[in-house]
N, C-alpha and C positions, 0 to 999 in steps of 0.2 A: 197381671199375675199369671203364672203358668200352672200347669197341672203337676202336682207332686205325687210321686209313686213311692210308697214305702212298702217293705215286705218283711215277712218272717222267714228265716232260713235256719236249717239244722246244721250245726257245726260240731266238732269233736267235743267241745266243752258244754254244749247245750244249745238252746234256741236263742236266736238273736233277732232284734229288729233293726233293719238297715234302711237308710235313706236311699233315694234314687242314685246318689253318687257313691253308695257303698259305705257311708259313714255309719258306725255303730250307734244306734239311738237307744239301746238298752239290751241288757243281757250280760252274761248268759242266764237263761231261765231253765228250770228243770223240765217244764212241760211246754208244749206248743200253746196250750190255753193261756198260760201266764204271759207268754210273748205276745199273743194276739190281744190280750187285755192292755198291755203296754202300747201296742200299735194303735188301739182305739184312743188312748189318752193322747198320744202324739198327734193324731189326726184332729181330735177335738181342739187342742190348743193351736194347731196350725190354722184351722178355719176361724177360730176366735180372733187370732191376731189379724188375719186378713180383713175381717169385718170391722175391727177397730180402726184399722188404717183407712178403710173406705169411709167410715163415719167421720174421721178427722178431716179427710180431703173434702167431703161434702160440706162440713162446717166452714172450712176455709173459703170454699167457693161462695157460700151464702154471704159471708162477711164481705168478700170482694165485690159481689154483685150489689150489695147494699150501698156502696159508695156512689 
């Protein structure tokens, strides 16, 4: 897995959360604080997904090694 960089930026219509590719992950928000809160949510689920995938792969390896 690579390192993901998301960021909060100010635009005409408000604050937005953007992925490293520039995809809008949330917004517009009225305040920078609201946008940062959304960024924390995005990061939480991004890491949760990664840990679930790692756990599944480890379970598969355990099953294969038991044969």
